C-alpha atoms as one frame of an Amber mdcrd trajectory, in Angstrom:
protein
 -23.927   3.264 -25.688 -23.006   0.360 -27.948 -19.376   1.511 -27.898 -19.314
   1.343 -24.096 -20.846  -2.146 -24.025 -18.320  -3.311 -26.625 -15.501  -1.801
 -24.552 -16.648  -3.668 -21.429 -16.957  -6.972 -23.315 -13.489  -6.579 -24.819
 -12.056  -5.677 -21.412 -13.447  -8.845 -19.819 -12.185 -10.896 -22.767  -8.735
  -9.365 -22.310  -8.753 -10.218 -18.597  -9.868 -13.816 -19.201  -7.591 -14.689
 -22.112  -4.506 -12.453 -22.161  -3.659 -11.606 -18.554  -1.320 -13.888 -16.615
  -2.624 -14.134 -13.068  -0.420 -14.819 -10.063  -1.102 -18.200  -8.434  -3.341
 -17.933  -5.340  -0.673 -19.206  -2.905   1.869 -16.672  -4.168  -0.689 -13.857
  -3.952  -1.429 -14.820  -0.335   2.246 -14.877   0.654   2.881 -11.539  -1.045
  -0.136 -10.056   0.732   1.270 -11.186   4.086   4.664  -9.737   3.155   3.112
  -6.369   2.285   1.090  -6.346   5.524   4.152  -7.116   7.654   6.240  -4.502
   5.850   3.461  -1.934   6.279   3.273  -2.596  10.021   7.062  -2.413  10.451
   7.280   0.753   8.374   4.421   2.422  10.273   6.111   1.583  13.590   9.362
   3.085  12.310   7.584   6.264  11.214   5.800   6.436  14.590   9.159   6.095
  16.386  10.816   8.828  14.339   7.783  11.072  14.807   7.830  10.526  18.582
  11.538  11.315  18.838  11.189  14.393  16.632   8.203  15.598  18.648  10.135
  15.288  21.918  13.154  17.091  20.449  10.984  19.974  19.230   9.168  20.145
  22.577  12.474  20.175  24.464  13.827  22.895  22.174  10.832  25.169  22.710
  10.912  24.527  26.459  14.593  25.435  26.496  14.148  28.745  24.620  11.294
  29.949  26.881
């Protein structure tokens, strides 16, 4: 158990003293960028899926 406690203490020390954190304003702008990209990408995937679905439906209607 002492090894685990030591590991946790060293991990927090590493995070406090050796990790370079992104400034808050940059983190916010990058978060917005990721959210916008995710929305645009999901709309693109939805569009391709809709077109593909209609093509497959039309194909199976045509062969019946």
